[in-house]
C-alpha positions in Angstrom: -22.8 2.5 -16.3 -19.9 3.1 -14.6 -18.6 0.3 -12.3 -16.0 -0.3 -9.7 -12.6 -1.4 -10.9 -10.8 -4.2 -9.8 -8.0 -1.9 -7.4 -11.6 0.1 -6.3 -12.8 -2.8 -4.7 -9.3 -3.9 -3.4 -9.0 -0.3 -1.7 -12.6 -0.6 -0.4 -12.0 -3.9 1.0 -8.5 -3.2 2.7 -10.0 0.2 4.3 -13.4 -0.6 5.3 -12.9 -4.5 6.2 -12.5 -3.5 10.0 -15.3 -1.1 10.2 -18.1 -2.7 8.3 -19.5 -6.5 8.4 -18.8 -8.8 5.2 -22.8 -8.1 4.4 -22.1 -4.6 4.5 -19.2 -4.5 2.6 -20.7 -6.4 0.1 -23.7 -4.2 -0.2 -21.4 -0.9 -0.3 -19.4 -2.8 -3.2 -22.6 -3.0 -5.1 -23.7 0.5 -4.5 -24.6 2.6 -7.3 -21.8 5.1 -8.5 -23.7 8.4 -8.1 -21.0 10.6 -8.7 -17.2 11.0 -10.5 -15.0 13.8 -10.8 -11.6 14.2 -12.2 -9.5 16.5 -10.8 -6.5 16.8 -12.6 -4.6 15.6 -9.4 -6.4 12.3 -9.4 -10.4 12.1 -9.1 -13.3 11.4 -6.4 -15.7 9.0 -6.8 -19.0 8.8 -4.9 -21.4 5.8 -3.9 -24.6 5.8 -2.2 -25.9 3.5 0.0 -28.3 3.8 3.0 -26.0 1.3 5.2 -23.3 4.2 5.6 -23.5 6.4 8.6 -25.2 9.8 8.3 -21.9 11.4 10.4 -18.8 12.7 8.7 -16.1 10.3 8.7 -12.5 10.6 7.1 -10.7 7.1 6.8 -7.1 7.2 5.8 -5.6 3.9 7.4 -4.4 1.7 6.5 -2.2 3.8 4.2 -2.7 2.4 0.7 -0.2 3.2 -2.1 -1.3 2.6 -5.8 1.1 2.0 -8.8 0.7 1.7 -12.4 3.3 2.2 -14.9 5.3 5.5 -13.8 2.1 6.8 -11.8 1.6 6.8 -8.0 -1.6 7.3 -6.1 -2.8 7.2 -2.6 -6.2 6.8 -1.6 -8.6 8.3 1.3 -12.3 7.6 2.1 -14.7 10.1 3.3 -18.4 9.2 4.4 -21.2 11.6 5.2 -24.9 11.5 4.6 -24.8 8.0 3.6 -22.6 8.6 0.7 -19.1 7.3 0.5 -16.4 9.2 -1.6 -13.2 7.5 -2.5 -10.2 10.1 -3.2 -7.8 8.9 -5.5 -4.7 11.3 -5.6 -1.2 12.1 -6.9 1.5 10.7 -4.8 4.2 11.0 -7.2 5.8 13.5 -9.4 3.3 13.0 -12.1 -0.5 13.7 -11.8 -2.5 10.7 -13.0 -4.2 10.8 -16.5 -8.1 11.1 -17.0 -7.9 7.4 -18.2 -6.5 6.5 -14.3 -9.4 3.9 -13.8 -8.6 2.5 -17.0 -4.9 1.3 -15.6 -4.3 -1.8 -13.7 -3.3 -0.3 -10.4 -1.1 -2.8 -8.1 -2.3 -1.7 -4.4 -0.2 -2.2 -1.2 -0.6 -1.0 2.3 2.7 1.1 3.6 3.6 0.6 7.0 4.6 4.1 8.2 7.4 4.2 10.7 6.5 7.7 12.0 4.1 6.7 14.8 5.8 7.1 18.0 2.8 6.7 20.6 
């Protein structure tokens, strides 16, 4: 059975903690992985949990940057129909290898300076 990696748990905690209670977040983190698709430029990982909203939401804040060796990735979360999809996408010169989830990825929040409002 596929399990969440440490960096995926960190990404979920950083991107979802302002939107869900601790109990909900723990429930989400313990959700079954119901889909996985490696795209060549990253991957999509799907969790299913009834506490997730049905209406579509895209979560891109905070902006997270992941790095392992010479691989750089970013993360987005989509929620719809009680499913959460984590997108891990290439953010550098190199596309991540198919073994990306086996790597130790350090995750940091990037402060984007282009906010003018």
